Backbone bond lengths (Angstrom), bond angles and torsions (degrees), N, CA, C in turn:
res aa  C-N    CA-C-N  psi(-1)  N-CA   C-N-CA  omega(-1)  CA-C   N-CA-C  phi
1 M - - - 1.421 - - 1.410 103.71 -
2 A 1.491 122.17 128.70 1.436 125.94 -175.91 1.543 105.59 -78.06
3 M 1.413 113.53 142.28 1.428 119.74 172.46 1.470 115.15 -88.92
4 D 1.219 122.48 141.44 1.454 126.95 172.50 1.448 112.01 -51.39
5 P 1.417 119.88 126.50 1.408 119.22 -177.79 1.490 117.20 -63.47
6 Q 1.355 121.10 -25.83 1.456 122.33 172.13 1.504 110.39 -68.67
7 M 1.368 117.86 -38.86 1.360 118.19 -178.85 1.587 111.74 -67.43
8 D 1.374 112.48 -38.39 1.414 118.78 177.42 1.534 112.42 -62.83
9 Q 1.289 119.16 -37.14 1.410 123.09 -179.95 1.628 106.04 -68.70
10 R 1.273 114.34 -50.36 1.541 120.03 177.95 1.492 110.40 -51.65
11 I 1.344 119.12 -47.07 1.451 121.20 -177.01 1.661 106.47 -66.61
12 S 1.263 118.93 -37.25 1.468 117.92 -178.49 1.495 109.15 -68.45
13 R 1.351 115.14 -33.51 1.505 116.91 178.52 1.487 111.60 -76.24
14 L 1.243 121.97 -28.52 1.490 124.64 -175.90 1.548 106.30 -80.81
15 E 1.310 117.58 -37.46 1.557 115.23 -172.20 1.457 110.83 -49.46
16 G 1.320 116.90 129.43 1.530 122.54 173.12 1.546 111.25 86.43
17 S 1.306 114.04 -14.20 1.453 115.56 175.84 1.571 117.52 -75.41
18 S 1.335 118.83 168.29 1.348 117.74 -179.58 1.491 112.49 -67.58
19 E 1.253 115.50 -31.32 1.397 120.34 175.18 1.520 118.68 -59.32
20 H 1.425 108.63 -40.52 1.437 115.67 173.49 1.419 110.85 -67.94
21 M 1.251 122.81 -40.79 1.526 121.25 175.63 1.526 115.11 -63.08
22 A 1.384 113.88 -34.47 1.506 118.55 177.87 1.497 103.80 -66.04
23 T 1.326 118.96 -42.05 1.513 120.24 -177.26 1.531 111.85 -62.98
24 I 1.299 119.65 -41.81 1.412 127.68 177.89 1.514 106.55 -64.29
25 A 1.278 122.87 -40.66 1.514 125.19 177.31 1.501 109.67 -64.65
26 E 1.336 118.32 -41.04 1.451 124.83 179.75 1.492 109.79 -60.05
27 V 1.310 118.31 -48.84 1.373 129.78 -175.00 1.684 104.42 -63.70
28 A 1.269 109.64 -46.41 1.545 108.24 -178.76 1.583 109.36 -68.37
29 Q 1.318 119.48 -35.55 1.422 117.30 173.94 1.561 113.40 -63.73
30 L 1.180 117.79 -41.82 1.450 124.57 172.80 1.595 109.78 -53.09
31 E 1.287 111.66 -52.06 1.570 113.57 -177.29 1.576 110.15 -62.38
32 V 1.424 116.69 -33.67 1.376 113.23 -177.55 1.534 107.64 -79.46
33 R 1.322 127.44 -26.23 1.418 125.97 175.98 1.567 109.00 -72.66
34 M 1.322 118.74 -35.10 1.479 120.93 176.87 1.466 113.56 -67.05
35 G 1.355 112.52 -34.36 1.553 118.99 177.08 1.500 110.65 -71.08
36 D 1.241 119.34 -33.56 1.545 124.57 176.61 1.515 107.09 -71.22
37 R 1.368 118.00 -39.37 1.457 116.75 175.80 1.472 116.26 -71.31
38 L 1.311 117.19 -31.76 1.392 119.30 177.69 1.608 113.63 -73.06
39 A 1.360 109.93 -31.63 1.524 110.31 172.50 1.365 116.34 -73.23
40 S 1.355 118.30 -26.92 1.456 127.92 177.23 1.585 106.91 -68.98
41 L 1.316 114.13 -47.62 1.428 121.49 177.36 1.593 112.50 -59.87
42 E 1.233 113.87 -39.81 1.495 123.67 -176.81 1.593 104.68 -67.03
43 T 1.288 119.26 -45.04 1.407 123.32 -179.20 1.500 111.34 -61.73
44 R 1.322 112.86 -46.05 1.490 117.91 -176.27 1.559 109.84 -68.18
45 L 1.278 117.59 -33.59 1.511 125.80 176.45 1.464 109.32 -67.59
46 T 1.333 118.65 -31.26 1.450 120.30 178.65 1.442 110.31 -75.85
47 W 1.295 115.24 -50.61 1.500 112.63 172.37 1.345 122.50 -60.95
48 A 1.378 122.52 -29.34 1.370 129.33 170.55 1.604 108.71 -58.09
49 F 1.324 112.76 -52.66 1.411 121.17 -174.59 1.705 106.71 -63.37
50 I 1.270 115.59 -37.12 1.501 116.77 179.46 1.484 106.75 -70.09
51 G 1.333 120.30 -41.38 1.372 118.44 175.58 1.559 115.06 -60.45
52 L 1.247 113.32 -33.65 1.530 118.49 -173.96 1.614 103.00 -69.57
53 I 1.353 114.24 -46.14 1.498 117.87 178.37 1.567 109.56 -58.49
54 V 1.247 118.05 -48.26 1.526 119.73 -177.67 1.631 106.63 -59.02
55 T 1.280 119.02 -44.47 1.496 125.78 -179.15 1.493 105.21 -58.65
56 A 1.273 119.68 -54.39 1.459 121.15 179.99 1.541 114.33 -57.42
57 I 1.338 118.41 -40.75 1.494 119.11 175.83 1.501 110.18 -65.08
58 V 1.394 121.21 -43.28 1.408 121.52 -179.14 1.587 110.08 -63.50
59 A 1.289 113.52 -42.99 1.533 117.90 178.11 1.463 115.02 -61.57
60 I 1.354 115.87 -38.33 1.465 122.10 -179.92 1.591 109.70 -68.80
61 S 1.338 111.10 -46.60 1.515 114.85 -177.52 1.548 106.32 -69.05
62 S 1.340 123.43 -35.26 1.485 122.08 -179.77 1.618 109.09 -64.86
63 V 1.342 112.27 -41.16 1.527 116.72 177.84 1.462 111.16 -60.66
64 G 1.442 113.68 -48.66 1.502 118.14 176.86 1.491 112.54 -58.68
65 M 1.252 125.06 -42.63 1.397 126.43 174.10 1.537 116.56 -57.39
66 L 1.438 112.14 -42.70 1.431 117.05 175.43 1.607 113.88 -68.48
67 V 1.294 116.06 -32.36 1.431 118.00 175.69 1.490 108.06 -66.00
68 L 1.359 117.98 -48.20 1.514 119.97 179.09 1.526 113.60 -55.62
69 E 1.345 113.94 -42.29 1.460 117.41 176.61 1.520 112.63 -61.19
70 L 1.325 116.80 -45.14 1.427 122.50 -179.68 1.502 116.76 -64.18
71 T 1.296 115.02 -30.77 1.479 124.34 -177.88 1.484 115.30 -82.35
72 Q 1.300 116.32 -16.13 1.383 123.92 -179.11 1.570 115.04 -83.70
């Protein structure tokens, strides 16, 4: 895909400048924040899955006790 000539000139002018370095720093900071958010999401999903397993175990044992009561 061909790049816009104006954009190409702007990139050439920005490379090595302080604005270019600031942009790199901003991107790095965004990557760190996205990594933190991903880790937070991963933790929440893990706890949600554990909660789902515990709920399933409680439901199965409750049904089992109900069946035992009804068969006696």
